[in-house]
C-alpha positions in Angstrom: -14.3 -28.7 -8.1 -14.7 -27.2 -4.6 -11.1 -28.0 -3.8 -9.9 -26.2 -6.9 -12.1 -23.2 -6.1 -10.7 -23.2 -2.5 -7.1 -23.1 -3.8 -8.0 -20.3 -6.3 -9.6 -18.2 -3.6 -6.5 -18.6 -1.3 -4.3 -17.6 -4.3 -6.3 -14.4 -4.6 -6.1 -13.6 -0.9 -2.4 -14.3 -0.6 -1.7 -12.3 -3.8 -3.4 -9.2 -2.3 -1.5 -9.7 0.9 1.8 -10.2 -0.9 1.3 -7.2 -3.2 1.0 -5.0 -0.1 4.4 -6.2 1.2 5.8 -5.9 -2.3 5.1 -2.2 -2.4 6.9 -1.3 0.8 9.6 -4.0 0.8 10.0 -4.7 -2.9 10.0 -1.1 -4.1 10.9 0.8 -0.9 13.3 -1.6 0.8 11.3 -1.4 4.0 11.8 -4.8 5.7 8.4 -4.9 7.3 7.9 -7.9 9.5 4.6 -6.7 10.9 2.6 -7.3 7.7 1.0 -10.5 8.9 0.1 -8.7 12.2 -1.8 -6.1 10.2 -3.4 -9.0 8.2 -4.7 -10.4 11.5 -6.0 -7.0 12.6 -8.1 -6.9 9.4 -9.4 -10.4 9.9 -10.3 -9.9 13.5 -12.0 -6.6 12.7 -14.2 -8.3 10.1 -14.9 -11.3 12.4 -15.9 -9.2 15.4 -18.1 -6.7 13.4 -19.8 -9.5 11.5 -20.5 -11.8 14.4 -21.1 -9.1 17.1 -22.8 -6.2 15.3 -25.3 -5.5 12.5 -22.8 -3.7 10.3 -23.2 -4.2 6.6 -20.5 -6.2 4.7 -19.3 -3.1 2.9 -18.9 -1.3 6.2 -17.1 -4.3 7.6 -14.6 -4.4 4.7 -14.0 -0.7 4.9 -13.5 -0.9 8.7 -10.9 -3.7 8.2 -9.0 -1.7 5.6 -9.1 1.5 7.7 -8.2 -0.2 11.0 -5.2 -1.8 9.2 -4.3 1.6 7.9 -4.6 3.1 11.4 -2.2 0.5 12.8 0.2 1.4 10.0 0.1 5.1 11.1 0.7 4.1 14.7 3.5 1.7 13.8 4.9 3.9 11.1 5.1 6.9 13.4 7.6 4.9 15.5 9.2 2.3 13.3 9.8 4.5 10.3 12.1 6.6 12.4 14.4 3.6 12.6 16.8 2.6 9.9 17.4 -0.6 8.2 17.9 -3.5 10.7 16.4 -1.5 13.5 13.2 -1.0 11.5 12.9 -4.8 10.9 13.4 -5.5 14.6 10.8 -2.8 15.5 8.2 -4.3 13.2 8.9 -7.8 14.4 8.4 -6.7 18.0 5.1 -5.1 17.0 3.9 -8.4 15.4 4.6 -10.2 18.6 2.7 -7.6 20.6 -0.3 -8.0 18.3 -0.2 -11.8 18.6 0.0 -11.6 22.4 -3.1 -9.3 22.4 -5.0 -11.8 20.3 -4.1 -14.6 22.6 -4.7 -12.9 25.9 -7.6 -10.5 25.3 -10.1 -13.4 25.8 -13.1 -11.2 26.4 -12.9 -9.8 22.9 -10.9 -12.2 20.8 -11.7 -15.5 22.7 -8.0 -16.2 22.9 -6.8 -19.5 21.4 -10.4 -20.6 21.0 -10.8 -18.2 18.1 -13.9 -16.8 16.6 -16.2 -19.4 14.8 -19.3 -19.0 12.7 -18.2 -16.0 10.6 -20.9 -15.8 7.9 -20.2 -15.1 4.2 -21.5 -11.6 3.2 -24.4 -10.6 0.9 -23.4 -7.4 -1.0 -25.8 -5.4 -3.2 -28.2 -8.3 -3.2 -25.5 -10.8 -4.4 -25.2 -13.8 -2.1 -21.6 -14.7 -1.6 -22.2 -17.8 0.5 -21.3 -20.1 -2.4 -17.6 -20.9 -3.0 -17.7 -19.9 -6.7 -19.5 -16.5 -6.0 -17.0 -15.7 -3.3 -14.1 -16.6 -5.6 -15.5 -14.0 -8.1 -15.7 -11.5 -5.3 -12.0 -12.1 -4.4 -11.0 -11.9 -8.1 -12.7 -8.5 -8.2 -10.6 -7.2 -5.3 -7.4 -8.8 -6.8 -8.0 -7.0 -10.1 -8.8 -3.7 -8.3 -5.6 -3.9 -6.2 -3.4 -4.8 -9.1 -5.0 -1.9 -11.2 -4.1 0.5 -8.3 -0.6 -0.9 -8.2 -0.2 -0.6 -11.9 -0.9 3.1 -11.6 1.4 3.5 -8.5 4.2 1.6 -10.1 4.3 4.1 -13.0 3.9 7.2 -10.9 6.0 9.4 -8.7 5.6 7.3 -5.6 7.3 4.3 -7.3 10.2 6.4 -8.4 10.5 8.0 -4.9 10.4 4.6 -3.2 13.2 3.3 -5.5 15.2 6.4 -5.0 15.1 6.4 -1.2 15.7 2.6 -1.2 18.8 2.8 -3.4 20.4 6.1 -2.3 18.4 8.0 0.3 20.9 10.9 0.6 20.6 11.6 -3.2 16.8 11.5 -2.9 16.9 14.0 -0.1 19.3 16.2 -2.0 16.8 16.2 -4.9 14.1 17.4 -2.6 12.3 14.2 -2.1 10.4 13.9 1.2 11.5 10.3 2.0 9.6 10.2 5.3 6.3 11.0 3.6 7.1 8.5 0.8 7.7 5.7 3.3 4.6 6.5 5.3 2.4 6.5 2.1 3.8 3.1 1.0 3.3 1.7 4.5 -0.2 3.0 4.6 -1.2 1.5 1.3 0.5 -1.8 2.1 -1.5 -2.0 5.4 -4.7 -1.3 3.6 -4.0 -4.3 1.4 -3.2 -6.4 4.4 -6.5 -5.3 6.1 -8.5 -6.2 3.0 -6.8 -9.6 2.7 -7.6 -10.3 6.4 -11.3 -9.5 5.9 -11.5 -11.7 2.9 -9.8 -14.5 4.7 -12.1 -14.3 7.7 -15.2 -14.4 5.4 -13.9 -17.3 3.4 -12.6 -19.6 6.2 -15.5 -18.6 8.6 -13.1 -19.2 11.6 -10.0 -17.5 12.8 -7.7 -17.9 15.7 -4.2 -16.4 16.6 -2.4 -19.4 15.1 -3.8 -18.4 11.7 -1.5 -15.4 11.7 1.6 -16.6 13.4 5.2 -15.9 12.2 5.0 -18.7 9.7 2.5 -16.7 7.8 4.9 -13.8 7.7 7.7 -16.0 6.4 5.4 -17.4 3.7 4.3 -14.0 2.5 8.0 -12.8 2.5 8.9 -15.9 0.5 6.2 -15.0 -2.1 7.6 -11.5 -2.5 11.2 -12.6 -2.8 10.5 -15.5 -5.2 8.3 -13.3 -7.3 11.2 -10.7 -7.5 10.8 -7.7 -5.2 9.4 -4.7 -7.0 7.8 -6.7 -9.8 4.1 -6.1 -10.5 3.2 -9.5 -11.7 5.8 -11.6 -9.8 3.9 -11.9 -6.5 0.9 -13.4 -8.2 2.8 -16.1 -10.1 4.9 -16.8 -7.0 1.7 -17.3 -5.0 0.4 -19.7 -7.5 3.7 -21.6 -7.6 4.1 -21.8 -3.8 0.5 -22.7 -2.9 0.3 -25.4 -5.6 3.7 -26.8 -4.5 2.5 -26.9 -0.9 -0.9 -28.5 -1.8 0.9 -31.1 -3.9 2.4 -32.5 -0.7 -1.1 -33.7 0.4 -0.9 -36.3 -2.3 2.5 -37.8 -1.1 1.9 -40.9 0.9 3.0 -39.9 4.4 1.7 -39.3 7.8 -0.5 -36.2 8.0 1.6 -35.0 10.9 4.6 -34.6 8.7 3.0 -32.4 6.1 3.1 -29.1 8.1 6.7 -29.4 9.2 7.8 -30.4 5.7 6.0 -27.4 4.3 7.9 -25.1 6.6 11.2 -26.8 5.6 10.3 -26.4 2.0 9.4 -22.7 2.3 12.6 -22.0 4.3 14.7 -23.8 1.7 13.1 -21.8 -1.2 13.5 -18.6 0.7 17.2 -19.3 1.4 17.8 -20.2 -2.2 16.0 -17.1 -3.5 17.9 -14.8 -1.1 21.2 -16.4 -2.1 20.5 -16.0 -5.8 19.3 -12.4 -5.4 21.5 -11.1 -2.6 22.8 -8.1 -4.4 19.4 -6.7 -5.1 17.8 -7.5 -1.7 20.8 -6.2 0.3 22.6 -3.6 -1.8 25.9 -2.1 -0.7 25.2 1.1 1.1 26.6 4.1 -0.7 28.0 7.3 0.7 28.5 10.7 -0.6 
């Protein structure tokens, strides 16, 4: 029972994380490779505030969301000035910088030793130390995030993101502020990543830099692409499919040392197949006036 609850909780956390990337990449075409880095910022913020201060759980979660958003403003101010491939390279460089800081700033992050003993929160008198109660807490946040996206996907922001992604010159000609639209989507996506990071830190009770390496970015990107970029429900079902597929490998009789590498090969193969089958939508032909 606890194993099933664990998987369900991870599905909720990864769904929130993937929905953030789905907003800026799936709708806006912003190939953001720093999403996992912002995820780590949210997790470390929650861990440091919970272990090292007397901040309330609500304050910790808000701080994780806001600090993730702050990083998006810093990164967005630089990277969003870049176009297409250069934007992806810029965000990738940022993710490596963040990972390097987590590894080397030992006085704060403890480096590769990580931060252990992160307690589960108690919010409004509700003890979330139990796995089932924490799963309910994660489901609440998943529903909240999807409700917000449901509104956004049917609003002006969604139309603006699709317009600037498909034909930016036409969007500009129609008076759309594409820079503002990109920044807003980047901001919201980073808030989702910060929230997911805080939930992950609370749930696992231990984090280290390896928890947020580039493999995590590839996994989240695979979720978005398999779930069809720009789809509201797709990332959730893709998360369920990919996590259950990965967990099923535990029951294959093989050496435990093979499971991790085989998962990476599996994710890479699925990502390659999804890109090959959906190439025209992921990488549309650039139009000109």
